[in-house]
Short mmCIF file of the C-alpha atoms (twelve columns), coordinates in Angstrom:
data_MODEL
# 
_entry.id   MODEL 
# 
loop_
_atom_site.group_PDB 
_atom_site.id 
_atom_site.type_symbol 
_atom_site.label_atom_id 
_atom_site.label_alt_id 
_atom_site.label_comp_id 
_atom_site.label_asym_id 
_atom_site.label_seq_id 
_atom_site.Cartn_x 
_atom_site.Cartn_y 
_atom_site.Cartn_z 
_atom_site.pdbx_PDB_model_num 
ATOM 1   C CA . MET A 1   -56.933 -53.101  -40.418 1 
ATOM 2   C CA . ALA A 2   -56.828 -55.641  -37.588 1 
ATOM 3   C CA . GLU A 3   -53.762 -55.715  -35.476 1 
ATOM 4   C CA . THR A 4   -51.414 -58.861  -35.989 1 
ATOM 5   C CA . MET A 5   -51.697 -61.181  -32.616 1 
ATOM 6   C CA . ILE A 6   -49.572 -63.586  -31.799 1 
ATOM 7   C CA . HIS A 7   -50.007 -66.661  -29.117 1 
ATOM 8   C CA . VAL A 8   -47.637 -67.268  -26.481 1 
ATOM 9   C CA . GLU A 9   -47.402 -69.262  -23.005 1 
ATOM 10  C CA . VAL A 10  -45.950 -67.783  -19.615 1 
ATOM 11  C CA . VAL A 11  -45.196 -70.382  -17.311 1 
ATOM 12  C CA . TYR A 12  -43.810 -70.311  -13.629 1 
ATOM 13  C CA . ALA A 13  -43.490 -73.126  -11.135 1 
ATOM 14  C CA . THR A 14  -42.662 -73.656  -7.565  1 
ATOM 15  C CA . PRO A 15  -42.172 -77.000  -6.051  1 
ATOM 16  C CA . ASP A 16  -45.577 -77.195  -5.003  1 
ATOM 17  C CA . LYS A 17  -47.402 -75.425  -7.752  1 
ATOM 18  C CA . GLN A 18  -47.201 -75.011  -11.532 1 
ATOM 19  C CA . GLN A 19  -49.310 -72.659  -13.600 1 
ATOM 20  C CA . ILE A 20  -49.396 -72.230  -17.365 1 
ATOM 21  C CA . VAL A 21  -50.916 -69.491  -18.640 1 
ATOM 22  C CA . ALA A 22  -51.970 -69.114  -22.633 1 
ATOM 23  C CA . LEU A 23  -52.057 -65.501  -23.896 1 
ATOM 24  C CA . GLU A 24  -52.962 -63.817  -27.144 1 
ATOM 25  C CA . LEU A 25  -50.939 -60.513  -27.425 1 
ATOM 26  C CA . PRO A 26  -50.382 -57.958  -30.012 1 
ATOM 27  C CA . ALA A 27  -47.337 -58.341  -32.301 1 
ATOM 28  C CA . GLY A 28  -44.396 -56.529  -30.814 1 
ATOM 29  C CA . THR A 29  -45.028 -57.632  -27.162 1 
ATOM 30  C CA . THR A 30  -41.975 -57.962  -25.241 1 
ATOM 31  C CA . VAL A 31  -41.181 -60.628  -22.854 1 
ATOM 32  C CA . ARG A 32  -41.743 -58.410  -19.757 1 
ATOM 33  C CA . GLU A 33  -44.919 -57.131  -20.805 1 
ATOM 34  C CA . ALA A 34  -46.075 -60.864  -21.449 1 
ATOM 35  C CA . ALA A 35  -45.198 -61.773  -18.203 1 
ATOM 36  C CA . LEU A 36  -46.750 -58.807  -16.404 1 
ATOM 37  C CA . LYS A 37  -50.021 -59.448  -18.559 1 
ATOM 38  C CA . SER A 38  -50.161 -63.208  -17.383 1 
ATOM 39  C CA . GLY A 39  -51.278 -61.969  -13.941 1 
ATOM 40  C CA . LEU A 40  -49.145 -64.869  -12.250 1 
ATOM 41  C CA . ASP A 41  -48.150 -62.476  -9.701  1 
ATOM 42  C CA . ARG A 42  -51.869 -62.636  -8.170  1 
ATOM 43  C CA . GLN A 43  -51.609 -66.580  -8.022  1 
ATOM 44  C CA . PHE A 44  -48.125 -66.679  -6.246  1 
ATOM 45  C CA . ASP A 45  -47.259 -64.715  -3.315  1 
ATOM 46  C CA . GLY A 46  -44.076 -62.850  -3.367  1 
ATOM 47  C CA . LEU A 47  -43.649 -62.936  -7.099  1 
ATOM 48  C CA . ASP A 48  -42.669 -59.801  -8.312  1 
ATOM 49  C CA . LEU A 49  -43.004 -59.916  -12.295 1 
ATOM 50  C CA . SER A 50  -41.965 -56.235  -12.530 1 
ATOM 51  C CA . THR A 51  -37.846 -57.505  -11.443 1 
ATOM 52  C CA . ALA A 52  -38.106 -61.329  -12.000 1 
ATOM 53  C CA . ASP A 53  -35.674 -62.928  -14.208 1 
ATOM 54  C CA . LEU A 54  -37.259 -64.400  -17.465 1 
ATOM 55  C CA . GLY A 55  -36.358 -66.474  -20.225 1 
ATOM 56  C CA . VAL A 56  -37.917 -67.916  -23.260 1 
ATOM 57  C CA . PHE A 57  -37.680 -71.780  -23.819 1 
ATOM 58  C CA . GLY A 58  -35.032 -72.220  -21.368 1 
ATOM 59  C CA . LYS A 59  -32.739 -69.470  -22.448 1 
ATOM 60  C CA . ALA A 60  -32.361 -66.417  -20.086 1 
ATOM 61  C CA . VAL A 61  -33.244 -63.125  -21.783 1 
ATOM 62  C CA . PRO A 62  -31.295 -60.291  -19.658 1 
ATOM 63  C CA . LYS A 63  -33.113 -57.381  -21.392 1 
ATOM 64  C CA . ALA A 64  -36.525 -58.727  -21.188 1 
ATOM 65  C CA . GLU A 65  -37.899 -55.290  -21.649 1 
ATOM 66  C CA . SER A 66  -36.454 -54.561  -25.180 1 
ATOM 67  C CA . VAL A 67  -36.838 -58.440  -26.662 1 
ATOM 68  C CA . GLU A 68  -40.124 -59.013  -28.371 1 
ATOM 69  C CA . LEU A 69  -42.019 -62.197  -28.694 1 
ATOM 70  C CA . GLN A 70  -42.686 -64.267  -31.675 1 
ATOM 71  C CA . SER A 71  -45.800 -66.301  -31.941 1 
ATOM 72  C CA . GLY A 72  -45.632 -69.859  -30.163 1 
ATOM 73  C CA . ASP A 73  -42.828 -68.794  -27.481 1 
ATOM 74  C CA . ARG A 74  -42.925 -69.675  -24.153 1 
ATOM 75  C CA . VAL A 75  -41.901 -67.217  -21.467 1 
ATOM 76  C CA . GLU A 76  -40.478 -68.958  -18.499 1 
ATOM 77  C CA . ILE A 77  -40.420 -66.974  -14.949 1 
ATOM 78  C CA . TYR A 78  -37.572 -67.950  -12.898 1 
ATOM 79  C CA . ARG A 79  -37.294 -68.371  -9.313  1 
ATOM 80  C CA . PRO A 80  -34.040 -66.939  -7.498  1 
ATOM 81  C CA . LEU A 81  -31.514 -69.459  -6.662  1 
ATOM 82  C CA . ILE A 82  -31.340 -70.898  -3.058  1 
ATOM 83  C CA . ALA A 83  -27.872 -72.075  -3.192  1 
ATOM 84  C CA . ASP A 84  -24.989 -71.398  -5.615  1 
ATOM 85  C CA . PRO A 85  -24.878 -74.709  -8.158  1 
ATOM 86  C CA . LYS A 86  -21.235 -74.590  -8.427  1 
ATOM 87  C CA . GLU A 87  -20.828 -74.793  -4.569  1 
ATOM 88  C CA . VAL A 88  -23.133 -77.640  -4.243  1 
ATOM 89  C CA . ARG A 89  -21.397 -79.603  -6.894  1 
ATOM 90  C CA . LYS A 90  -18.144 -79.138  -5.029  1 
ATOM 91  C CA . GLN A 91  -19.766 -80.042  -1.675  1 
ATOM 92  C CA . ARG A 92  -21.027 -83.344  -3.249  1 
ATOM 93  C CA . ALA A 93  -17.849 -84.012  -4.779  1 
ATOM 94  C CA . ALA A 94  -16.124 -83.422  -1.879  1 
ATOM 95  C CA . LYS A 95  -18.179 -86.237  0.292   1 
ATOM 96  C CA . VAL A 96  -17.911 -88.600  -2.626  1 
ATOM 97  C CA . LYS A 97  -14.005 -88.236  -2.258  1 
ATOM 98  C CA . ALA A 98  -14.178 -88.428  1.680   1 
ATOM 99  C CA . ARG A 99  -16.350 -91.516  1.436   1 
ATOM 100 C CA . GLN A 100 -13.955 -93.248  -1.274  1 
ATOM 101 C CA . GLU A 101 -10.828 -92.609  0.923   1 
ATOM 102 C CA . ALA A 102 -12.660 -93.959  4.045   1 
ATOM 103 C CA . GLU A 103 -13.505 -97.118  2.058   1 
ATOM 104 C CA . GLU A 104 -9.918  -97.354  0.905   1 
ATOM 105 C CA . ARG A 105 -8.525  -97.141  4.592   1 
ATOM 106 C CA . ARG A 106 -10.560 -99.625  5.670   1 
ATOM 107 C CA . LYS A 107 -9.615  -102.044 2.748   1 
ATOM 108 C CA . ALA A 108 -5.958  -101.541 3.955   1 
# 
């Protein structure tokens, strides 16, 4: 009897380059296994698929080694954050507040 196969996509992007790899894999393949089989680490310098954070359709998968994929799933390989998003928002809000206060002082 033939093994059941599933169709999935594995995606990775940098600011300069994006890549989508379509794969046909055996049913029961995990998120991590699909990422490793994509071969994207050979196309992007410094990408370590054995430790990269992964997700499926925008939802992070903390235990990528044990979560099995369904046919049609899209595995996403996440890049590490350069800056803390909360800190960036705080800084942006502080700049806006300072600008508004400066404008109010000029009006007074």
